Structures are given as structure tokens and as C-alpha cells.
MMTF fields as JSON, N, C-alpha, C and O atoms, coordinates in Angstrom:
{
  "mmtfVersion": "1.0.0",
  "mmtfProducer": "UNKNOWN",
  "numBonds": 279,
  "numAtoms": 280,
  "numGroups": 70,
  "numChains": 1,
  "numModels": 1,
  "chainsPerModel": [1],
  "groupsPerChain": [70],
  "chainIdList": ["A"],
  "bondAtomList": [4, 2, 8, 6, 12, 10, 16, 14, 20, 18, 24, 22, 28, 26, 32, 30, 36, 34, 40, 38, 44, 42, 48, 46, 52, 50, 56, 54, 60, 58, 64, 62, 68, 66, 72, 70, 76, 74, 80, 78, 84, 82, 88, 86, 92, 90, 96, 94, 100, 98, 104, 102, 108, 106, 112, 110, 116, 114, 120, 118, 124, 122, 128, 126, 132, 130, 136, 134, 140, 138, 144, 142, 148, 146, 152, 150, 156, 154, 160, 158, 164, 162, 168, 166, 172, 170, 176, 174, 180, 178, 184, 182, 188, 186, 192, 190, 196, 194, 200, 198, 204, 202, 208, 206, 212, 210, 216, 214, 220, 218, 224, 222, 228, 226, 232, 230, 236, 234, 240, 238, 244, 242, 248, 246, 252, 250, 256, 254, 260, 258, 264, 262, 268, 266, 272, 270, 276, 274],
  "bondOrderList": [1, 1, 1, 1, 1, 1, 1, 1, 1, 1, 1, 1, 1, 1, 1, 1, 1, 1, 1, 1, 1, 1, 1, 1, 1, 1, 1, 1, 1, 1, 1, 1, 1, 1, 1, 1, 1, 1, 1, 1, 1, 1, 1, 1, 1, 1, 1, 1, 1, 1, 1, 1, 1, 1, 1, 1, 1, 1, 1, 1, 1, 1, 1, 1, 1, 1, 1, 1, 1],
  "groupList": [{"groupName": "UNK", "atomNameList": ["N", "CA", "C", "O"], "elementList": ["N", "C", "C", "O"], "formalChargeList": [0, 0, 0, 0], "bondAtomList": [1, 0, 2, 1, 3, 2], "bondOrderList": [1, 1, 2], "singleLetterCode": "X", "chemCompType": "L-PEPTIDE LINKING"}],
  "groupTypeList": [0, 0, 0, 0, 0, 0, 0, 0, 0, 0, 0, 0, 0, 0, 0, 0, 0, 0, 0, 0, 0, 0, 0, 0, 0, 0, 0, 0, 0, 0, 0, 0, 0, 0, 0, 0, 0, 0, 0, 0, 0, 0, 0, 0, 0, 0, 0, 0, 0, 0, 0, 0, 0, 0, 0, 0, 0, 0, 0, 0, 0, 0, 0, 0, 0, 0, 0, 0, 0, 0],
  "groupIdList": [1, 2, 3, 4, 5, 6, 7, 8, 9, 10, 11, 12, 13, 14, 15, 16, 17, 18, 19, 20, 21, 22, 23, 24, 25, 26, 27, 28, 29, 30, 31, 32, 33, 34, 35, 36, 37, 38, 39, 40, 41, 42, 43, 44, 45, 46, 47, 48, 49, 50, 51, 52, 53, 54, 55, 56, 57, 58, 59, 60, 61, 62, 63, 64, 65, 66, 67, 68, 69, 70],
  "secStructList": [7, 7, 1, 1, 7, 2, 2, 2, 2, 2, 2, 2, 2, 2, 2, 6, 6, 7, 1, 7, 7, 7, 2, 2, 2, 2, 2, 2, 2, 2, 2, 2, 2, 2, 2, 2, 2, 2, 2, 2, 2, 2, 2, 2, 2, 2, 2, 2, 2, 2, 6, 6, 7, 1, 1, 7, 7, 2, 2, 2, 2, 2, 2, 2, 2, 2, 2, 6, 6, 7],
  "xCoordList": [0.837, 0.0, 0.877, 1.755, 0.636, 1.4, 0.579, -0.65, 1.291, 0.671, 0.816, -0.097, 1.972, 2.286, 1.802, 2.154, 1.001, 0.535, 1.683, 2.729, 1.464, 2.478, 2.845, 4.023, 1.862, 2.107, 3.196, 4.084, 3.168, 4.237, 5.609, 6.633, 5.617, 6.883, 7.426, 8.624, 6.522, 6.921, 7.513, 8.515, 6.89, 7.408, 8.8, 9.661, 9.028, 10.357, 11.396, 12.458, 11.082, 12.033, 12.237, 13.358, 11.154, 11.288, 12.094, 12.89, 11.885, 12.66, 14.145, 14.991, 14.45, 15.849, 16.45, 17.659, 15.608, 16.115, 15.593, 15.946, 14.761, 14.24, 13.206, 12.399, 13.238, 12.239, 10.977, 9.861, 11.175, 10.048, 10.287, 11.428, 9.189, 9.281, 8.344, 7.142, 8.888, 8.036, 7.289, 7.718, 6.175, 5.394, 6.209, 6.121, 7.002, 7.801, 8.871, 9.18, 9.437, 10.423, 9.765, 10.324, 8.588, 7.852, 7.472, 7.562, 7.045, 6.68, 7.892, 7.795, 9.03, 10.254, 10.676, 11.01, 10.661, 11.035, 10.013, 10.378, 8.744, 7.698, 7.96, 7.881, 8.271, 8.536, 9.724, 9.682, 10.776, 11.977, 11.659, 12.026, 10.981, 10.674, 9.714, 9.843, 8.75, 7.81, 8.506, 8.24, 9.389, 10.123, 11.02, 11.101, 11.685, 12.548, 11.726, 12.139, 10.572, 9.699, 9.171, 9.091, 8.809, 8.318, 9.413, 9.166, 10.609, 11.739, 12.014, 12.172, 12.069, 12.301, 11.133, 11.339, 9.908, 8.723, 8.691, 8.361, 9.029, 9.048, 10.027, 9.725, 11.2, 12.205, 11.751, 11.968, 11.129, 10.638, 9.553, 9.487, 8.713, 7.67, 8.308, 7.865, 9.342, 10.056, 10.639, 10.58, 11.201, 11.792, 10.724, 10.944, 9.583, 8.491, 7.994, 7.774, 7.815, 7.364, 8.379, 8.002, 9.653, 10.707, 10.666, 10.986, 10.276, 10.168, 8.837, 8.56, 8.015, 6.735, 5.64, 4.677, 5.782, 4.789, 4.117, 4.698, 2.894, 2.193, 2.349, 2.159, 2.699, 2.831, 4.259, 5.211, 4.399, 5.704, 5.957, 5.132, 7.098, 7.469, 8.561, 9.189, 8.766, 9.809, 11.168, 11.98, 11.412, 12.698, 12.886, 14.011, 11.797, 11.875, 12.247, 13.085, 11.615, 11.903, 13.362, 14.062, 13.815, 15.189, 16.206, 17.22, 15.947, 16.857, 16.853, 17.906, 15.689, 15.597, 16.396, 17.09, 16.306, 17.057, 18.551, 19.276, 19.005, 20.421, 20.847, 21.909, 20.016, 20.332, 20.442, 21.266, 19.62, 19.631, 20.683, 20.891, 21.347, 22.396, 21.898, 22.591, 20.698, 20.091, 20.165, 19.7],
  "yCoordList": [-1.189, 0.0, 1.246, 1.397, 2.125, 3.371, 4.492, 4.516, 5.4, 6.553, 7.786, 8.604, 7.904, 9.074, 8.811, 7.787, 9.718, 9.542, 9.656, 10.238, 9.089, 9.084, 10.494, 10.776, 11.376, 12.7, 13.503, 14.03, 13.62, 14.388, 13.721, 14.4, 12.399, 11.689, 11.93, 12.132, 11.904, 12.188, 13.596, 13.804, 14.56, 15.942, 16.01, 16.733, 15.275, 15.257, 14.755, 15.356, 13.657, 13.087, 14.037, 14.204, 14.659, 15.629, 16.863, 17.392, 17.313, 18.452, 18.129, 19.022, 16.837, 16.411, 16.363, 16.183, 16.524, 16.607, 15.58, 15.639, 14.634, 13.618, 14.227, 15.062, 13.805, 14.258, 13.407, 13.908, 12.113, 11.198, 10.309, 10.038, 9.859, 9.021, 7.836, 8.015, 6.626, 5.445, 5.237, 5.695, 4.546, 4.257, 3.419, 3.617, 2.485, 1.63, 2.435, 2.144, 3.442, 4.295, 5.101, 5.238, 5.629, 6.379, 5.514, 5.946, 4.283, 3.369, 2.972, 2.835, 2.787, 2.424, 3.544, 3.293, 4.784, 5.92, 6.112, 6.447, 5.904, 6.011, 5.046, 5.431, 3.796, 2.785, 3.185, 3.038, 3.689, 4.105, 5.277, 5.262, 6.291, 7.48, 7.175, 7.73, 6.294, 5.947, 5.18, 5.43, 4.257, 3.506, 4.446, 4.345, 5.353, 6.349, 7.224, 7.488, 7.667, 8.514, 7.79, 8.372, 6.521, 5.74, 5.523, 5.599, 5.255, 5.033, 6.288, 6.207, 7.424, 8.684, 8.99, 9.425, 8.763, 9.039, 8.194, 8.698, 6.92, 6.045, 6.559, 6.583, 6.967, 7.485, 8.819, 9.077, 9.658, 10.956, 10.769, 11.532, 9.774, 9.485, 9.098, 9.549, 8.271, 7.892, 9.122, 9.243, 10.032, 11.25, 12.122, 12.652, 12.275, 13.077, 12.451, 13.152, 11.125, 10.438, 10.581, 10.772, 10.489, 10.654, 12.059, 12.242, 13.032, 14.414, 14.662, 15.781, 13.617, 13.75, 14.377, 14.925, 14.298, 14.884, 13.815, 12.764, 14.094, 13.254, 13.821, 13.12, 15.1, 15.792, 15.681, 16.012, 15.217, 15.168, 16.535, 17.048, 17.119, 18.437, 18.308, 17.259, 19.394, 19.421, 19.083, 18.412, 19.539, 19.256, 17.752, 17.257, 17.023, 15.572, 14.91, 14.009, 15.37, 14.839, 15.096, 14.196, 16.334, 16.684, 15.908, 15.455, 15.751, 15.0, 13.518, 12.881, 12.975, 11.577, 11.356, 10.347, 12.284, 12.2, 12.166, 11.348, 13.043, 13.082, 11.793, 11.242, 11.319, 10.113, 8.886, 8.003, 8.839, 7.709, 7.864, 6.96, 9.021, 9.248, 9.361, 8.982, 9.885, 9.992, 11.396, 11.665],
  "zCoordList": [0.0, 0.0, 0.0, 0.849, -0.943, -0.971, -0.35, -0.428, 0.256, 0.901, 0.014, -0.087, -0.623, -1.451, -2.883, -3.47, -3.453, -4.827, -5.843, -5.554, -7.033, -8.082, -8.564, -8.788, -8.725, -9.324, -8.603, -9.273, -7.26, -6.619, -6.753, -6.834, -6.775, -6.952, -8.351, -8.545, -9.322, -10.704, -10.805, -11.489, -10.124, -10.144, -9.528, -10.028, -8.464, -7.827, -8.831, -8.989, -9.502, -10.468, -11.642, -12.122, -12.103, -13.211, -12.773, -13.549, -11.537, -11.029, -10.931, -10.965, -10.808, -10.775, -12.172, -12.321, -13.206, -14.566, -15.548, -16.726, -15.111, -16.034, -16.97, -16.561, -18.224, -19.181, -19.091, -19.23, -18.854, -18.729, -17.517, -17.144, -16.906, -15.708, -15.875, -16.074, -15.795, -15.892, -14.581, -13.522, -14.675, -13.477, -12.495, -11.284, -13.019, -12.134, -11.4, -10.244, -12.058, -11.397, -10.285, -9.197, -10.555, -9.545, -8.363, -7.214, -8.646, -7.573, -6.737, -5.517, -7.394, -6.672, -5.729, -4.571, -6.227, -5.378, -4.267, -3.14, -4.573, -3.554, -2.41, -1.244, -2.732, -1.703, -0.832, 0.39, -1.461, -0.719, 0.201, 1.376, -0.325, 0.471, 1.61, 2.701, 1.359, 2.418, 3.542, 4.718, 3.192, 4.218, 5.022, 6.247, 4.328, 4.966, 5.913, 7.042, 5.447, 6.258, 7.486, 8.567, 7.323, 8.459, 9.499, 10.702, 9.025, 9.934, 10.769, 11.987, 10.118, 10.822, 11.754, 12.887, 11.283, 12.1, 13.363, 14.436, 13.248, 14.426, 15.472, 16.665, 15.01, 15.945, 16.537, 17.721, 15.73, 16.212, 17.267, 18.23, 17.095, 18.088, 19.409, 20.465, 19.367, 20.593, 21.284, 22.508, 20.49, 21.055, 21.71, 22.799, 21.067, 21.631, 22.928, 23.915, 22.927, 24.137, 25.265, 26.421, 24.936, 25.939, 26.551, 27.725, 25.754, 26.233, 26.944, 27.375, 27.065, 27.754, 26.914, 27.451, 25.586, 24.694, 23.85, 23.578, 23.442, 22.473, 21.071, 20.077, 21.007, 19.726, 19.206, 19.912, 17.978, 17.322, 16.708, 15.952, 17.037, 16.521, 15.464, 15.313, 14.745, 13.714, 14.311, 13.675, 15.513, 16.157, 16.372, 16.304, 16.631, 16.787, 15.456, 15.407, 14.399, 13.061, 12.694, 12.229, 12.908, 12.555, 13.383, 12.852, 14.668, 15.527, 15.146, 15.125, 14.85, 14.435, 13.16, 13.032, 12.221, 10.976, 11.26, 10.694, 12.126, 12.496, 13.195, 12.904, 14.112, 14.874, 13.967, 14.204, 12.946, 12.017, 10.933, 10.124, 10.922, 9.941, 8.513, 7.569, 8.365, 7.037, 6.511, 5.404]
}
């Protein structure tokens, strides 16, 4: 199940310089970005909970990204 629609992914690839984007390329990048996003989100949730919050803030996302070395 994908969360991110094809159109924004296609725009990302086109903004990187591609003239055409196959559906399989868009789906492959979608899978990678969604897994990356879930990994960072899981860590950010742990950080927010550790700080005694239920709300995930941008600082949690940024710190999680740094902690995961991404």
C-alpha cells in the first residue's frame, strides 16, 4: 500500500532533470521514500514520548534524521 501519490513523486524526479518518468520508477522511489519517512517518524515518536509529549514536533523529526544518519 502506498501513501504518497504518483504525481508528486513524478514531479520530484522531473525536477531532478528527467524528461520522462516510468510508473515503475515512480513506484520504486515512492517505496523508498515511504520507508525512509516511516523510519524517521518512528524514531521521532520515541523522542516526543521521551520528552513527555504526544505531539511530534519538527525538532523531533530533525533530531531523528540526524540520529539515524540519514
